[in-house]
C-alpha positions as CSV (number, residue, x, y, z in Angstrom):
1,M,21.9,-9.8,1.4
2,N,24.2,-12.5,-0.8
3,I,24.6,-11.7,-4.5
4,F,22.6,-16.0,-4.7
5,E,20.0,-14.7,-2.0
6,A,18.7,-11.5,-4.4
7,V,19.1,-14.7,-7.4
8,L,16.5,-17.0,-5.3
9,L,14.8,-13.9,-4.5
10,G,14.1,-12.6,-8.1
11,A,13.4,-15.8,-8.9
12,V,10.7,-16.5,-6.5
13,E,9.3,-12.8,-7.2
14,G,9.0,-14.5,-11.5
15,V,7.6,-17.9,-10.6
16,T,4.5,-16.2,-8.1
17,E,3.7,-12.4,-9.0
18,F,1.8,-13.6,-12.0
19,L,-0.1,-17.3,-10.3
20,P,-2.5,-17.2,-7.4
21,I,-0.8,-17.6,-4.6
22,S,0.9,-13.9,-3.3
23,S,4.0,-13.5,-4.9
24,T,4.3,-10.8,-1.4
25,G,3.7,-13.5,0.3
26,H,6.3,-15.8,-0.7
27,L,8.9,-13.4,-0.4
28,T,7.6,-12.0,2.9
29,I,8.5,-16.1,4.0
30,L,11.5,-16.8,2.5
31,E,12.9,-12.8,3.5
32,K,12.2,-13.9,7.0
33,L,13.7,-17.4,6.4
34,L,16.3,-15.8,5.1
35,G,16.7,-13.7,8.4
36,Y,15.4,-10.3,7.4
37,E,13.6,-7.5,9.3
38,I,11.0,-8.3,7.0
39,D,8.9,-4.5,7.9
40,S,12.6,-2.9,6.9
41,P,12.3,0.1,4.8
42,D,14.4,-1.0,2.5
43,I,14.0,-5.0,2.6
44,T,9.8,-3.5,1.9
45,A,11.0,-1.3,-0.8
46,F,13.6,-3.9,-2.6
47,T,10.3,-6.7,-2.2
48,A,8.1,-4.2,-4.1
49,I,11.1,-2.5,-6.5
50,I,11.3,-6.2,-7.9
51,Q,8.3,-6.8,-8.8
52,S,9.1,-4.5,-12.5
53,G,10.6,-6.9,-13.8
54,A,8.1,-9.4,-13.6
55,V,5.5,-6.2,-14.9
56,F,9.0,-5.7,-17.9
57,A,8.1,-9.7,-19.0
58,T,4.2,-8.9,-19.1
59,V,4.3,-5.7,-21.2
60,W,7.1,-8.0,-23.6
61,F,4.2,-10.6,-23.7
62,L,1.1,-8.2,-24.7
63,R,3.7,-6.1,-26.4
64,R,1.5,-6.8,-29.7
65,D,-2.1,-6.0,-28.3
66,I,-0.8,-3.0,-26.1
67,A,1.1,-1.6,-29.4
68,R,-2.6,-2.2,-31.0
69,I,-4.8,-0.7,-27.6
70,V,-2.2,2.8,-26.4
71,P,-2.5,4.4,-30.3
72,A,-6.3,3.5,-30.1
73,W,-6.7,5.3,-27.3
74,V,-4.3,8.2,-28.4
75,K,-6.7,8.7,-31.6
76,G,-9.7,8.3,-29.4
77,L,-8.4,11.2,-28.2
78,F,-9.1,13.7,-31.0
79,S,-11.3,11.7,-32.9
80,K,-15.1,11.2,-32.1
81,E,-15.1,8.5,-35.0
82,A,-11.9,6.4,-33.3
83,R,-13.7,6.8,-29.9
84,K,-16.0,3.6,-31.5
85,D,-12.8,1.5,-32.0
86,P,-13.3,-1.0,-29.2
87,D,-9.4,-0.8,-28.0
88,W,-10.1,2.8,-27.4
89,R,-13.2,1.5,-25.0
90,F,-10.6,-1.3,-23.4
91,G,-7.7,1.3,-22.7
92,W,-10.3,4.0,-21.1
93,A,-11.1,0.7,-18.5
94,V,-7.8,-0.5,-17.6
95,I,-6.4,3.0,-16.6
96,L,-10.1,4.0,-14.3
97,G,-9.7,-0.2,-13.6
98,S,-5.6,1.0,-11.8
99,I,-7.4,3.9,-9.7
100,P,-7.8,1.9,-6.8
101,I,-5.0,0.5,-5.7
102,G,-3.2,4.6,-6.3
103,I,-5.8,5.7,-3.8
104,I,-5.6,3.0,-1.2
105,G,-1.9,2.1,-1.8
106,L,-1.5,5.8,-1.0
107,A,-3.8,6.3,1.6
108,F,-2.5,3.6,3.5
109,Q,1.1,3.0,2.8
110,D,2.4,3.1,6.4
111,T,0.2,0.3,7.8
112,I,0.9,-2.0,4.3
113,E,4.8,-1.7,4.7
114,T,4.3,-2.2,8.9
115,T,1.2,-4.6,9.9
116,L,0.1,-6.1,7.5
117,R,3.8,-7.6,7.2
118,S,2.6,-10.2,9.6
119,L,3.0,-13.7,8.7
120,W,0.1,-14.1,10.5
121,F,-1.8,-12.1,8.5
122,V,-0.2,-13.4,5.2
123,A,-1.4,-17.0,7.0
124,G,-4.7,-15.7,7.3
125,A,-5.0,-14.1,4.0
126,L,-3.4,-17.5,2.1
127,I,-6.2,-19.2,3.2
128,L,-9.1,-17.1,4.2
129,W,-8.5,-15.8,0.2
130,S,-8.2,-19.8,-0.6
131,G,-12.4,-19.9,0.0
132,V,-13.5,-16.9,-2.3
133,M,-11.1,-17.8,-5.1
134,A,-12.8,-21.9,-4.7
135,F,-16.2,-20.4,-4.9
136,A,-15.4,-17.9,-7.3
137,D,-13.9,-20.5,-9.9
138,H,-17.2,-23.0,-9.1
139,A,-20.0,-20.0,-9.5
140,A,-18.4,-18.5,-13.0
141,T,-20.1,-18.6,-15.8
142,Q,-17.4,-17.6,-18.2
143,V,-19.5,-16.4,-20.7
144,R,-17.9,-12.8,-21.6
145,H,-14.6,-13.0,-23.4
146,E,-12.6,-9.8,-24.0
147,D,-14.3,-7.6,-26.1
148,D,-17.2,-7.7,-23.8
149,T,-14.8,-6.1,-21.6
150,T,-16.3,-2.9,-20.0
151,W,-15.0,0.3,-17.7
152,K,-17.5,-0.9,-14.9
153,D,-15.4,-4.4,-14.9
154,T,-12.5,-3.2,-14.9
155,L,-13.5,-0.5,-11.9
156,I,-14.8,-4.1,-10.0
157,I,-11.6,-5.8,-10.8
158,G,-9.2,-2.9,-10.4
159,T,-11.2,-2.0,-7.1
160,A,-10.8,-6.5,-6.1
161,Q,-7.1,-5.5,-6.8
162,C,-6.6,-3.4,-3.5
163,L,-7.0,-6.4,-1.5
164,A,-3.6,-7.8,-2.3
165,L,-2.1,-5.0,-0.6
166,I,-2.5,-7.7,2.1
167,P,0.4,-10.1,2.3
168,G,-1.1,-13.7,1.1
169,V,-4.1,-12.8,-0.8
170,S,-3.1,-12.3,-4.5
171,R,-2.4,-9.1,-7.0
172,S,-3.5,-11.7,-9.2
173,G,-5.8,-14.3,-7.1
174,A,-8.1,-10.8,-6.1
175,T,-7.9,-10.0,-9.7
176,M,-8.8,-13.4,-11.5
177,S,-11.9,-13.9,-9.0
178,A,-13.5,-10.3,-9.8
179,G,-13.3,-11.3,-13.0
180,L,-14.7,-14.7,-12.8
181,L,-17.5,-13.6,-10.6
182,R,-18.4,-11.2,-13.9
183,D,-18.9,-13.9,-15.7
184,F,-15.6,-13.8,-17.6
185,D,-13.7,-16.8,-19.4
186,R,-10.6,-17.9,-17.2
187,V,-8.6,-16.5,-20.3
188,T,-10.0,-13.2,-20.4
189,V,-9.3,-12.7,-16.4
190,T,-5.7,-13.8,-16.7
191,K,-5.1,-11.2,-19.3
192,L,-7.5,-8.7,-17.6
193,S,-5.5,-9.3,-14.0
194,F,-1.9,-8.7,-16.8
195,F,-3.1,-5.5,-17.7
196,L,-4.0,-4.2,-14.5
197,S,-0.6,-5.0,-12.7
198,I,1.0,-2.9,-15.5
199,P,0.1,0.7,-13.5
200,A,0.3,-0.7,-10.5
201,L,3.4,-2.3,-10.3
202,L,5.1,0.2,-12.2
203,G,3.3,3.0,-9.9
204,A,4.7,1.2,-6.4
205,T,8.7,0.7,-8.1
206,V,8.6,4.2,-8.8
207,L,7.3,5.3,-5.5
208,Q,9.6,2.9,-3.5
209,I,12.8,4.3,-5.5
210,H,11.9,7.7,-5.2
211,D,11.4,7.2,-1.0
212,E,13.5,4.6,-0.2
213,A,16.4,5.3,-2.3
214,G,19.0,5.7,0.3
215,N,17.7,2.8,3.0
216,I,17.9,0.3,-0.4
217,A,21.6,1.9,-1.0
218,E,22.3,1.4,2.9
219,G,20.4,-1.9,3.1
220,V,20.1,-5.1,0.7
221,G,22.2,-2.4,-1.8
222,W,21.3,-1.3,-5.2
223,V,23.4,-4.1,-7.4
224,N,21.2,-7.3,-5.4
225,T,18.0,-5.2,-6.0
226,L,18.7,-5.0,-9.5
227,T,19.5,-8.8,-10.0
228,A,16.8,-9.3,-8.6
229,T,15.0,-7.7,-10.8
230,I,16.4,-8.6,-14.0
231,V,16.3,-12.3,-12.6
232,S,12.1,-11.8,-12.1
233,F,11.7,-10.4,-15.3
234,V,13.6,-13.7,-16.7
235,V,11.1,-15.8,-14.9
236,A,8.4,-14.2,-15.5
237,L,8.4,-14.5,-19.0
238,G,7.9,-18.7,-19.0
239,A,5.0,-18.4,-16.0
240,V,3.4,-15.8,-17.4
241,T,3.2,-18.0,-20.6
242,W,2.9,-20.7,-18.8
243,L,-0.3,-19.5,-17.1
244,L,-2.0,-18.8,-20.4
245,R,-2.1,-22.0,-22.0
246,Y,-2.4,-24.0,-18.5
247,I,-5.5,-22.0,-17.4
248,A,-6.7,-22.4,-20.8
249,K,-7.5,-26.1,-19.8
250,H,-8.1,-26.2,-16.2
251,S,-9.5,-24.6,-12.8
252,Y,-7.5,-22.7,-10.4
253,A,-7.8,-26.1,-8.1
254,I,-4.3,-26.2,-7.8
255,F,-3.2,-23.6,-6.9
256,I,-6.4,-22.8,-3.8
257,A,-5.2,-26.2,-2.5
258,Y,-1.4,-24.8,-2.8
259,R,-2.7,-22.0,-1.2
260,V,-3.9,-23.7,1.8
261,V,-1.5,-26.6,2.0
262,L,0.7,-23.4,2.8
263,G,-0.8,-20.7,5.0
264,A,-1.7,-23.8,7.4
265,L,1.8,-24.6,7.1
266,L,2.9,-21.0,8.2
267,I,0.6,-21.1,11.3
268,V,1.9,-24.2,12.6
269,L,5.7,-22.8,11.9
270,L,4.4,-19.7,13.9
271,A,2.7,-21.3,16.6
272,T,5.0,-22.9,17.4
273,D,8.2,-20.8,17.5
274,T,9.4,-22.2,14.9
275,I,9.4,-18.8,13.0
276,A,8.5,-15.1,14.0
277,A,6.0,-13.3,12.9
278,K,8.2,-10.3,11.4
């Protein structure tokens, strides 16, 4: 990997991480087009680690909310009165909603990093999940807001997040769809998706650094990995801001259409042997 490719991959990650179009799917397609073995340990680790750049962008974007929620949660551990604060409940809701993907991710790590890296899975997931997104976008009443969030909501949304372990589904697409089906408004489900991404993606980053540090050093290289992570952070700052403004006034239709077109194009390329599945 050269530095230009690292910057390109980091930029793609930053743009796509919080849009419901699957950042892992896009990275997998691009990595294949650049000639990499998409299921090799260093590439799968690289793909997971550079997502932390987008996560840190989210932390920065939500810094005021986090600075309010974390102290409220800590106070609630020691004070019964503090547990009446909605931020105490929201903190627990995010924690509980983050548990399912940790369990499923560890249990099926080998399958996720090998079998599911096939571009056939990416193409199928892009198209099939678009149907779920379209249904959720149409059926949602959007009568509930951030203050209505409960642990049950985030547990359901967090369980849906597990589907994003299949490249092409999209973590944000899965969580947003589940949130809409819980009748939250689009801005609220988008912010919930941001919050749930923090422990999920940072956990994946720590795991990959621990397990694959040597493979990264011998493969794509740490300089390229850190470069891509920094680029994803910078680009994601703009993408997060844009997405919330866009979602406040529009449906997910443009993202659904894009997913279907990309999935169909990928199927054509695979069926004609223009590109290999792995």
